[in-house]
DSSP file (Angstrom, degrees, kcal/mol; ACC not computed):
  #  RESIDUE AA STRUCTURE BP1 BP2  ACC     N-H-->O    O-->H-N    N-H-->O    O-->H-N    TCO  KAPPA ALPHA  PHI   PSI    X-CA   Y-CA   Z-CA
    1    1 A X              0   0    0      0, 0.0     2,-0.5     0, 0.0     0, 0.0   0.000 360.0 360.0 360.0 132.0    0.0    0.0    0.0
    2    2 A X        +     0   0    0      1,-0.1     3,-0.1     3,-0.0     0, 0.0  -0.935 360.0 171.7-113.8 130.3    1.3    3.4   -1.0
    3    3 A X  S    S+     0   0    0     -2,-0.5    27,-2.8     1,-0.3     2,-0.3   0.728  70.9  22.5-104.3 -31.5    0.2    6.6    0.7
    4    4 A X  E     -a   30   0A   0     25,-0.2     2,-0.4     2,-0.0    -1,-0.3  -1.000  56.9-163.4-142.0 137.9    2.5    9.1   -0.8
    5    5 A X  E     -a   31   0A   0     25,-2.6    27,-2.9    -2,-0.3     2,-0.5  -0.992  10.9-157.9-120.8 128.1    4.6    9.3   -3.9
    6    6 A X  E     -a   32   0A   0     -2,-0.4     2,-0.4    25,-0.2    27,-0.2  -0.918  13.3-175.3-109.3 127.4    7.4   11.9   -4.1
    7    7 A X  E     -a   33   0A   0     25,-2.8    27,-2.1    -2,-0.5     2,-0.1  -0.979  25.2-124.5-128.6 128.6    8.6   12.9   -7.6
    8    8 A X  E     -a   34   0A   0     -2,-0.4     2,-0.5    25,-0.2    27,-0.2  -0.444  30.2-145.0 -65.3 144.2   11.4   15.2   -8.7
    9    9 A X        +     0   0    0     25,-2.8    27,-0.3     1,-0.1    57,-0.1  -0.958  40.9 134.9-120.9 126.9   10.2   18.0  -11.0
   10   10 A X  S    S-     0   0    0     -2,-0.5    56,-0.1    25,-0.1    54,-0.1   0.387  90.4  -3.1-122.9 -90.0   12.1   19.5  -13.9
   11   11 A X  S    S-     0   0    0     58,-0.1    59,-2.5    54,-0.1    63,-0.2   0.481  96.6-117.2 -86.7  -3.4   10.0   20.1  -17.0
   12   12 A X  S  > S+     0   0    0     57,-0.2     4,-1.8    61,-0.1     5,-0.1   0.342  85.5 112.5  85.2  -1.4    7.0   18.5  -15.4
   13   13 A X  H  > S+     0   0    0      2,-0.2     4,-2.1     1,-0.2     5,-0.2   0.933  78.2  45.9 -65.6 -45.6    6.7   15.5  -17.8
   14   14 A X  H  > S+     0   0    0      1,-0.2     4,-2.8     2,-0.2     5,-0.3   0.939 115.2  45.7 -63.4 -47.3    7.7   12.9  -15.3
   15   15 A X  H  > S+     0   0    0      1,-0.2     4,-2.4     2,-0.2     5,-0.3   0.830 109.8  56.2 -69.2 -29.3    5.4   14.2  -12.6
   16   16 A X  H  X S+     0   0    0     -4,-1.8     4,-2.0     2,-0.2    -1,-0.2   0.954 113.6  39.7 -63.3 -49.1    2.5   14.6  -15.1
   17   17 A X  H  X S+     0   0    0     -4,-2.1     4,-2.1     2,-0.2    -2,-0.2   0.920 118.7  45.9 -67.4 -44.8    2.7   10.9  -16.1
   18   18 A X  H  X S+     0   0    0     -4,-2.8     4,-3.0    -5,-0.2     5,-0.2   0.934 114.5  47.2 -65.0 -46.3    3.3    9.6  -12.6
   19   19 A X  H  X S+     0   0    0     -4,-2.4     4,-2.6    -5,-0.3     5,-0.2   0.897 111.9  50.1 -65.5 -39.6    0.6   11.7  -10.9
   20   20 A X  H  X S+     0   0    0     -4,-2.0     4,-1.6    -5,-0.3    -1,-0.2   0.927 115.1  44.2 -62.8 -44.2   -2.0   10.8  -13.6
   21   21 A X  H  X S+     0   0    0     -4,-2.1     4,-2.1     2,-0.2     5,-0.2   0.940 115.6  46.6 -64.7 -48.5   -1.1    7.1  -13.2
   22   22 A X  H  X S+     0   0    0     -4,-3.0     4,-3.2     1,-0.2     7,-0.2   0.934 114.1  46.5 -61.8 -48.2   -1.1    7.1   -9.4
   23   23 A X  H  < S+     0   0    0     -4,-2.6    -1,-0.2    -5,-0.2    -2,-0.2   0.797 111.0  53.5 -68.6 -27.9   -4.4    9.1   -9.1
   24   24 A X  H  < S+     0   0    0     -4,-1.6     3,-0.3    -5,-0.2    -1,-0.2   0.904 118.9  34.3 -69.6 -41.3   -6.1    6.9  -11.6
   25   25 A X  H  < S+     0   0    0     -4,-2.1    -2,-0.2     1,-0.2     2,-0.2   0.819 139.5  13.0 -83.8 -32.6   -5.1    3.7   -9.7
   26   26 A X    ><  -     0   0    0     -4,-3.2     3,-2.1    -5,-0.2    -1,-0.2  -0.664  63.6-175.7-147.8  84.9   -5.4    5.1   -6.2
   27   27 A X  T 3  S+     0   0    0     -3,-0.3    -4,-0.1     1,-0.3    -1,-0.1   0.736  83.4  57.6 -57.9 -26.4   -7.1    8.5   -6.0
   28   28 A X  T 3  S+     0   0    0      2,-0.1     2,-0.3    -5,-0.0    -1,-0.3   0.521  82.1 104.9 -85.6  -3.4   -6.5    8.9   -2.2
   29   29 A X  S <  S-     0   0    0     -3,-2.1     2,-0.3    -7,-0.2   -25,-0.2  -0.590  72.2-127.4 -75.6 135.3   -2.7    8.6   -2.6
   30   30 A X  E     -a    4   0A   0    -27,-2.8   -25,-2.6    -2,-0.3     2,-0.5  -0.641  16.1-157.0 -84.6 140.9   -0.8   11.9   -2.3
   31   31 A X  E     -a    5   0A   0     -2,-0.3    51,-1.8    49,-0.2    52,-1.4  -0.981  11.9-173.3-118.3 121.2    1.6   13.0   -5.0
   32   32 A X  E     -ab   6  83A   0    -27,-2.9   -25,-2.8    -2,-0.5     2,-0.3  -0.959  10.1-150.7-119.9 128.0    4.2   15.5   -4.0
   33   33 A X  E     -ab   7  84A   0     50,-2.9    52,-2.7    -2,-0.5     2,-0.4  -0.693   7.4-161.9 -93.1 149.0    6.6   17.2   -6.4
   34   34 A X  E     +ab   8  85A   0    -27,-2.1   -25,-2.8    -2,-0.3     2,-0.3  -0.996  13.9 169.2-132.2 127.8   10.1   18.3   -5.3
   35   35 A X  E     - b   0  86A   0     50,-2.2    52,-2.0    -2,-0.4     5,-0.1  -0.969  40.4 -93.7-135.9 154.8   12.2   20.9   -7.3
   36   36 A X  E >   - b   0  87A   0    -27,-0.3     3,-2.0    -2,-0.3    52,-0.2  -0.383  28.0-130.1 -67.6 141.4   15.4   22.7   -6.5
   37   37 A X  G >  S+     0   0    0     50,-2.6     3,-0.5     1,-0.3    -1,-0.1   0.768 106.9  63.9 -61.7 -24.6   15.0   26.2   -5.0
   38   38 A X  G 3  S+     0   0    0     49,-0.3    19,-1.8     1,-0.3    -1,-0.3   0.502 117.7  24.2 -79.5  -2.7   17.4   27.6   -7.6
   39   39 A X  G <   +     0   0    0     -3,-2.0     2,-1.1    17,-0.2    27,-0.3  -0.411  67.5 161.8-158.3  74.5   14.9   26.6  -10.4
   40   40 A X    <>  +     0   0    0     -3,-0.5     4,-2.0    15,-0.2     5,-0.1  -0.472  16.9 146.8 -96.2  62.4   11.4   26.4   -9.1
   41   41 A X  H  >  +     0   0    0     -2,-1.1     4,-1.9    25,-0.3    11,-0.4   0.823  69.5  51.6 -71.8 -31.5    9.7   26.6  -12.5
   42   42 A X  H  > S+     0   0    0     -3,-0.3     4,-2.4     2,-0.2    -1,-0.2   0.928 110.7  47.8 -71.1 -43.4    6.7   24.4  -11.6
   43   43 A X  H  > S+     0   0    0      1,-0.2     4,-2.1     2,-0.2    -2,-0.2   0.904 112.1  50.8 -62.0 -40.5    5.9   26.3   -8.5
   44   44 A X  H  X S+     0   0    0     -4,-2.0     4,-2.1     1,-0.2     6,-0.2   0.893 109.6  50.6 -63.1 -39.4    6.1   29.6  -10.5
   45   45 A X  H  X>S+     0   0    0     -4,-1.9     4,-2.0     2,-0.2     5,-0.9   0.890 108.3  52.2 -66.0 -39.4    3.8   28.1  -13.1
   46   46 A X  H  <5S+     0   0    0     -4,-2.4    -2,-0.2     2,-0.2    -1,-0.2   0.924 110.8  47.7 -61.7 -43.6    1.3   27.1  -10.4
   47   47 A X  H  <5S+     0   0    0     -4,-2.1    -2,-0.2     1,-0.2    -1,-0.2   0.889 118.5  40.2 -64.0 -39.6    1.3   30.7   -9.0
   48   48 A X  H  <5S-     0   0    0     -4,-2.1    -1,-0.2     2,-0.3    -2,-0.2   0.671 105.2-126.3 -84.3 -17.9    0.9   32.2  -12.4
   49   49 A X  T  <5S+     0   0    0     -4,-2.0     2,-0.3    -5,-0.2    -3,-0.2   0.530  85.7  51.8  82.4   5.4   -1.6   29.6  -13.6
   50   50 A X  S   <S-     0   0    0     -5,-0.9    -2,-0.3    -6,-0.2    -1,-0.1  -0.970 105.5 -67.7-162.6 159.1    0.5   28.9  -16.7
   51   51 A X        -     0   0    0     -2,-0.3     2,-0.4    -3,-0.1    -9,-0.1  -0.332  55.2-176.6 -56.6 130.0    4.1   28.0  -17.6
   52   52 A X        -     0   0    0    -11,-0.4    17,-0.3    15,-0.1    -7,-0.1  -0.997  27.3-113.6-133.3 131.3    6.3   31.0  -16.8
   53   53 A X        -     0   0    0     -2,-0.4     2,-0.3    15,-0.1    15,-0.2  -0.384  34.9-169.4 -64.7 140.9   10.0   31.4  -17.4
   54   54 A X        -     0   0    0     13,-1.7     2,-0.2    -2,-0.1   -13,-0.1  -0.904  29.3 -98.6-125.8 158.0   12.2   31.6  -14.3
   55   55 A X        -     0   0    0     -2,-0.3     2,-0.5   -15,-0.1   -15,-0.2  -0.559  37.2-142.4 -72.7 139.1   15.8   32.5  -13.8
   56   56 A X        -     0   0    0     -2,-0.2     2,-0.4   -17,-0.1   -17,-0.2  -0.920  14.1-169.1-109.8 125.3   18.0   29.5  -13.4
   57   57 A X        -     0   0    0    -19,-1.8   -19,-0.1    -2,-0.5    -2,-0.0  -0.897  42.8 -89.8-105.2 139.7   20.9   29.5  -11.0
   58   58 A X        -     0   0    0     -2,-0.4     2,-0.3     2,-0.0    -1,-0.1  -0.190  56.4-179.7 -50.1 138.1   23.4   26.5  -11.2
   59   59 A X        -     0   0    0      1,-0.1     3,-0.4     6,-0.0     6,-0.1  -0.952  44.4-119.2-140.7 155.9   22.3   23.7   -8.9
   60   60 A X  S    S+     0   0    0     -2,-0.3     2,-1.1     1,-0.3    49,-0.9   0.800 114.1  63.4 -62.6 -28.4   23.4   20.2   -7.9
   61   61 A X    >   +     0   0    0     48,-0.3     3,-2.3     1,-0.2     4,-0.4  -0.401  64.9 154.0 -92.4  56.7   20.1   19.0   -9.4
   62   62 A X  G >   +     0   0    0     -2,-1.1     3,-0.9    -3,-0.4    -1,-0.2   0.750  64.7  65.2 -62.7 -23.7   21.1   20.2  -12.9
   63   63 A X  G 3  S+     0   0    0     -3,-0.3    -1,-0.3     1,-0.2    -2,-0.1   0.664 105.3  45.4 -69.4 -15.6   18.8   17.6  -14.4
   64   64 A X  G <  S+     0   0    0     -3,-2.3     2,-2.1   -54,-0.1    -1,-0.2   0.401  81.0 109.3-104.2  -0.7   15.9   19.4  -12.9
   65   65 A X    <   +     0   0    0     -3,-0.9     2,-0.5    -4,-0.4   -55,-0.1  -0.495  38.8 150.1 -82.6  75.9   17.0   22.9  -13.9
   66   66 A X        -     0   0    0     -2,-2.1   -25,-0.3   -27,-0.3     3,-0.1  -0.943  39.0-151.2-109.7 120.1   14.4   23.6  -16.6
   67   67 A X  S    S+     0   0    0     -2,-0.5   -13,-1.7     1,-0.2     2,-0.4   0.766  82.2  22.9 -67.3 -25.6   13.6   27.3  -16.9
   68   68 A X  S    S-     0   0    0    -15,-0.2    -1,-0.2   -17,-0.1   -15,-0.1  -0.978  80.1-128.6-142.4 127.5   10.0   26.8  -18.1
   69   69 A X        -     0   0    0     -2,-0.4   -57,-0.2   -28,-0.3     2,-0.1  -0.344  40.6 -92.4 -69.0 155.1    7.8   23.7  -17.6
   70   70 A X     >  -     0   0    0    -59,-2.5     4,-2.6     1,-0.1     5,-0.2  -0.444  28.1-134.7 -68.8 140.2    6.1   22.1  -20.6
   71   71 A X  H  > S+     0   0    0      2,-0.2     4,-2.0     1,-0.2    -1,-0.1   0.905 103.3  44.5 -66.3 -42.2    2.7   23.5  -21.3
   72   72 A X  H  > S+     0   0    0      2,-0.2     4,-1.6     1,-0.2    -1,-0.2   0.928 115.2  48.1 -68.0 -43.6    1.0   20.1  -21.9
   73   73 A X  H  > S+     0   0    0      1,-0.2     4,-3.0     2,-0.2     5,-0.2   0.906 110.6  52.6 -62.0 -41.4    2.8   18.5  -18.9
   74   74 A X  H  X S+     0   0    0     -4,-2.6     4,-2.6     1,-0.2    -1,-0.2   0.914 105.7  53.8 -61.1 -43.3    1.7   21.4  -16.7
   75   75 A X  H  < S+     0   0    0     -4,-2.0     4,-0.4     1,-0.2    -1,-0.2   0.868 115.3  40.2 -61.6 -36.4   -1.9   21.1  -17.7
   76   76 A X  H >X S+     0   0    0     -4,-1.6     3,-1.2     2,-0.1     4,-0.7   0.951 116.6  48.1 -74.3 -51.1   -1.9   17.4  -16.7
   77   77 A X  H >X S+     0   0    0     -4,-3.0     4,-2.9     1,-0.3     3,-1.1   0.867 101.0  63.1 -61.7 -40.4    0.2   17.8  -13.5
   78   78 A X  H 3< S+     0   0    0     -4,-2.6    -1,-0.3     1,-0.3    -2,-0.1   0.731 104.8  48.9 -62.3 -20.1   -1.8   20.7  -12.1
   79   79 A X  H <4 S+     0   0    0     -3,-1.2    -1,-0.3    -4,-0.4    -2,-0.2   0.701 122.5  29.9 -88.0 -21.0   -4.9   18.5  -11.8
   80   80 A X  H << S+     0   0    0     -3,-1.1     2,-0.4    -4,-0.7   -49,-0.2   0.682  93.4  92.3-114.0 -22.9   -3.2   15.5  -10.2
   81   81 A X     <  -     0   0    0     -4,-2.9   -49,-0.1     1,-0.1     3,-0.1  -0.626  52.3-163.6 -81.5 129.3   -0.3   16.8   -8.0
   82   82 A X        -     0   0    0    -51,-1.8     2,-0.3    -2,-0.4   -50,-0.2   0.830  68.0  -7.4 -79.8 -34.0   -1.3   17.5   -4.4
   83   83 A X  E     -b   32   0A   0    -52,-1.4   -50,-2.9     2,-0.0     2,-0.4  -0.989  52.6-155.0-161.5 150.0    1.7   19.7   -3.5
   84   84 A X  E     -b   33   0A   0     -2,-0.3     2,-0.3   -52,-0.2   -50,-0.2  -0.997  16.8-176.1-134.0 132.2    5.1   20.8   -4.7
   85   85 A X  E     -b   34   0A   0    -52,-2.7   -50,-2.2    -2,-0.4     2,-0.3  -0.863  19.4-129.8-123.0 156.8    7.9   21.9   -2.5
   86   86 A X  E     -b   35   0A   0     -2,-0.3     2,-0.4   -52,-0.2   -50,-0.2  -0.801  18.6-151.0-105.2 153.0   11.4   23.3   -3.2
   87   87 A X  E     -b   36   0A   0    -52,-2.0   -50,-2.6    -2,-0.3   -49,-0.3  -0.926  14.1-120.5-124.5 147.6   14.5   21.9   -1.6
   88   88 A X     >  -     0   0    0     -2,-0.4     4,-2.2    28,-0.2     5,-0.2  -0.330  24.8-112.8 -83.2 164.8   17.8   23.7   -0.8
   89   89 A X  H  > S+     0   0    0      1,-0.2     4,-2.7     2,-0.2     5,-0.2   0.876 119.0  54.6 -62.3 -38.0   21.2   22.9   -2.1
   90   90 A X  H  > S+     0   0    0      2,-0.2     4,-2.4     1,-0.2    -1,-0.2   0.925 108.2  48.2 -62.6 -44.4   22.2   21.7    1.3
   91   91 A X  H  > S+     0   0    0      1,-0.2     4,-2.0     2,-0.2    -2,-0.2   0.897 112.5  49.0 -64.3 -39.7   19.3   19.3    1.5
   92   92 A X  H  X S+     0   0    0     -4,-2.2     4,-2.4     2,-0.2    -2,-0.2   0.932 111.5  48.6 -64.7 -45.1   20.2   17.9   -1.9
   93   93 A X  H  X S+     0   0    0     -4,-2.7     4,-2.3     1,-0.2    -2,-0.2   0.890 111.4  49.8 -64.4 -38.5   23.9   17.5   -1.1
   94   94 A X  H  X S+     0   0    0     -4,-2.4     4,-2.6     2,-0.2    -1,-0.2   0.874 109.7  51.7 -66.7 -36.1   23.0   15.7    2.2
   95   95 A X  H  X S+     0   0    0     -4,-2.0     4,-2.2     2,-0.2    -2,-0.2   0.912 109.6  49.3 -66.4 -41.9   20.6   13.4    0.3
   96   96 A X  H  X S+     0   0    0     -4,-2.4     4,-1.9     1,-0.2    -2,-0.2   0.934 113.0  47.9 -60.1 -45.9   23.4   12.5   -2.2
   97   97 A X  H  X S+     0   0    0     -4,-2.3     4,-2.9     1,-0.2     5,-0.2   0.911 110.4  50.8 -62.7 -44.1   25.7   11.8    0.7
   98   98 A X  H  X>S+     0   0    0     -4,-2.6     4,-3.1     1,-0.2     5,-0.7   0.901 109.1  51.3 -61.9 -40.7   23.2    9.7    2.5
   99   99 A X  H  X5S+     0   0    0     -4,-2.2     6,-2.2     2,-0.2     4,-1.1   0.876 112.7  46.5 -65.6 -35.9   22.5    7.6   -0.6
  100  100 A X  H  X5S+     0   0    0     -4,-1.9     4,-0.8     4,-0.2    -2,-0.2   0.954 119.7  39.0 -67.2 -49.5   26.3    7.0   -1.0
  101  101 A X  H  <5S+     0   0    0     -4,-2.9    -2,-0.2    -5,-0.1    -3,-0.2   0.905 128.9  27.0 -70.3 -43.4   26.9    6.1    2.6
  102  102 A X  H  <5S+     0   0    0     -4,-3.1    -3,-0.2    -5,-0.2    -2,-0.1   0.827 134.5  25.8 -94.4 -34.2   23.8    4.1    3.4
  103  103 A X  H  <<S-     0   0    0     -4,-1.1    -3,-0.2    -5,-0.7    -2,-0.1   0.495  92.6-127.6-109.4  -5.4   22.7    2.6    0.0
  104  104 A X     <  +     0   0    0     -4,-0.8     2,-0.4    -5,-0.4    -4,-0.2   0.862  64.2 137.7  58.5  37.4   26.1    2.6   -1.8
  105  105 A X        -     0   0    0     -6,-2.2     2,-0.7    -9,-0.1    -1,-0.2  -0.949  47.4-151.4-116.6 133.2   24.4    4.4   -4.7
  106  106 A X        +     0   0    0     -2,-0.4     2,-0.3    -3,-0.1    -9,-0.1  -0.918  29.9 172.8-102.5 115.7   26.0    7.3   -6.6
  107  107 A X        -     0   0    0     -2,-0.7     2,-0.1   -11,-0.2    -7,-0.1  -0.884  34.7-110.1-125.9 154.2   23.2    9.5   -7.9
  108  108 A X    >>  -     0   0    0     -2,-0.3     4,-1.2     1,-0.1     3,-0.9  -0.435  41.5-105.8 -73.2 155.2   22.9   12.9   -9.6
  109  109 A X  H 3> S+     0   0    0    -49,-0.9     4,-0.7     1,-0.3   -48,-0.3   0.835 120.3  56.8 -55.3 -37.0   21.4   15.7   -7.5
  110  110 A X  H 34 S+     0   0    0    -50,-0.4     3,-0.5     1,-0.2     4,-0.4   0.856 105.1  51.8 -64.0 -34.0   18.1   15.5   -9.4
  111  111 A X  H <4 S+     0   0    0     -3,-0.9     3,-0.3     1,-0.2    -1,-0.2   0.767 111.0  48.0 -71.6 -25.6   17.7   11.9   -8.5
  112  112 A X  H >X S+     0   0    0     -4,-1.2     4,-2.1    -3,-0.3     3,-0.6   0.530  85.7  91.5 -90.7  -7.1   18.3   12.7   -4.8
  113  113 A X  T 3< S+     0   0    0     -4,-0.7    -1,-0.2    -3,-0.5    -2,-0.1   0.866  81.7  56.3 -59.3 -37.8   15.8   15.6   -4.7
  114  114 A X  T 34 S+     0   0    0     -4,-0.4    -1,-0.3    -3,-0.3    -2,-0.1   0.860 110.7  43.9 -63.4 -34.7   13.0   13.3   -3.6
  115  115 A X  T <4        0   0    0     -3,-0.6    -1,-0.2    -4,-0.2    -2,-0.2   0.823 360.0 360.0 -76.1 -32.1   15.0   12.1   -0.6
  116  116 A X     <        0   0    0     -4,-2.1    -1,-0.2   -24,-0.1   -28,-0.2   0.523 360.0 360.0 -59.7 360.0   16.1   15.7    0.2
């Protein structure tokens, strides 16, 4: 049984597909997006009600550093995602370190964002 699914957010394509699938199969499951504070394009799009360009500052989660979310992905995700939070560089770096130390996995910062 799954109660919460945490998904890294870049261009919003992954979270659109995951959230649509999860909510179709289990509507009461929460879907939470996580994006780096240095590039919070999905959160900016939610505030504006449409994809909006944001300034991108270099981040450990460079795979998530997308200046504008995709319009189609945004339209899907905004209906299914329960919440989106931003994570700091410190939290991302600690998540990368924990995955190395505890799971013996070397991951890119974007892959560790969900743990952060």
